[in-house]
C-alpha positions as CSV (number, residue, x, y, z in Angstrom):
1,M,-9.6,29.3,2.6
2,T,-11.3,27.9,-0.7
3,Q,-9.8,24.5,-2.0
4,E,-9.1,26.3,-5.2
5,T,-6.3,28.1,-2.9
6,L,-5.3,25.3,-1.4
7,R,-3.9,23.6,-4.8
8,T,-0.4,23.9,-4.3
9,S,1.1,21.4,-6.9
10,R,1.1,20.6,-10.8
11,I,1.0,17.4,-12.3
12,E,0.9,16.7,-16.3
13,A,0.3,14.0,-18.1
14,R,-0.3,13.0,-21.5
15,I,-3.5,11.3,-23.0
16,T,-4.7,9.7,-25.9
17,P,-7.6,11.0,-27.3
18,D,-9.8,8.4,-26.4
19,A,-8.8,7.9,-22.8
20,L,-9.5,11.8,-22.1
21,A,-13.3,11.0,-24.1
22,I,-13.9,8.4,-21.8
23,V,-12.3,10.8,-18.6
24,K,-14.1,13.5,-19.8
25,R,-18.1,12.0,-20.4
26,A,-17.3,9.8,-16.8
27,A,-16.8,13.6,-15.1
28,E,-19.4,15.0,-16.9
29,L,-21.6,12.0,-15.4
30,E,-20.5,12.7,-12.3
31,G,-21.0,16.8,-12.6
32,R,-17.2,17.5,-11.9
33,S,-14.6,18.9,-13.8
34,V,-11.6,17.3,-15.7
35,S,-9.3,17.9,-13.4
36,D,-11.4,17.6,-9.9
37,F,-12.4,13.8,-11.7
38,V,-8.3,12.9,-12.8
39,V,-7.2,14.0,-9.0
40,S,-9.9,12.4,-7.3
41,S,-9.4,9.3,-8.8
42,A,-5.9,9.3,-8.5
43,Q,-6.2,9.8,-5.1
44,E,-8.6,7.1,-4.6
45,A,-6.1,4.8,-6.6
46,A,-3.1,5.5,-4.4
47,R,-5.3,5.0,-1.4
48,R,-6.4,1.3,-2.9
49,T,-3.0,0.5,-3.7
50,I,-1.3,1.7,-0.7
51,E,-3.7,-0.5,1.4
52,E,-3.3,-3.3,-0.9
53,T,-0.3,-3.5,-0.2
54,S,0.0,-2.8,3.7
55,L,-2.2,-6.3,4.2
56,I,-1.5,-9.8,4.4
57,R,-3.7,-11.7,3.0
58,L,-3.8,-15.7,4.5
59,S,-5.6,-18.2,3.2
60,S,-7.8,-20.2,6.2
61,E,-4.9,-23.0,6.4
62,D,-2.4,-20.5,6.0
63,Q,-4.0,-18.3,9.0
64,R,-4.5,-21.9,11.2
65,R,-0.6,-22.7,10.6
66,F,0.3,-19.3,11.8
67,V,-1.1,-19.0,14.6
68,D,-0.4,-22.7,15.6
69,L,3.7,-21.5,15.1
70,L,3.1,-19.0,17.5
71,L,1.4,-20.5,20.0
72,N,3.4,-24.0,19.4
73,P,7.2,-22.7,18.0
74,P,9.6,-25.1,16.5
75,P,12.4,-25.5,18.6
76,I,15.3,-23.2,17.9
77,S,17.8,-24.4,15.2
78,P,21.4,-24.6,16.1
79,A,21.9,-22.0,13.0
80,L,19.7,-19.4,15.1
81,V,22.3,-20.0,18.6
82,R,25.2,-19.3,16.6
83,A,23.2,-16.2,15.1
84,K,22.6,-15.2,18.7
85,E,25.7,-16.1,20.1
86,A,27.7,-14.1,17.7
87,H,24.6,-10.8,17.6
88,A,25.8,-11.3,21.1
89,Q,29.8,-11.1,20.9
90,L,29.4,-8.0,18.3
91,F,26.5,-6.0,20.1
92,G,26.5,-7.4,23.8
93,S,23.5,-9.5,25.3
94,E,20.5,-7.8,26.9
């Protein structure tokens, strides 16, 4: 099965003539069709966006604070104790 036969969906986009000229030039430089260039560029941008939103980036100071709080958690607040008791009354304790 060729890659052509795997393509089953279509997208359309309006683009300015100047933007199209840039995309065409870039596709030519890579020796690809405009369609292939646009699809692969969109996929790469989508992957990058998903990766960036899936990661949490912390400064060195924030990393140290995070680990310190995991290793030395603060005492449980009265509000959290009340919330735990309310949860146990509603859903039963485990």
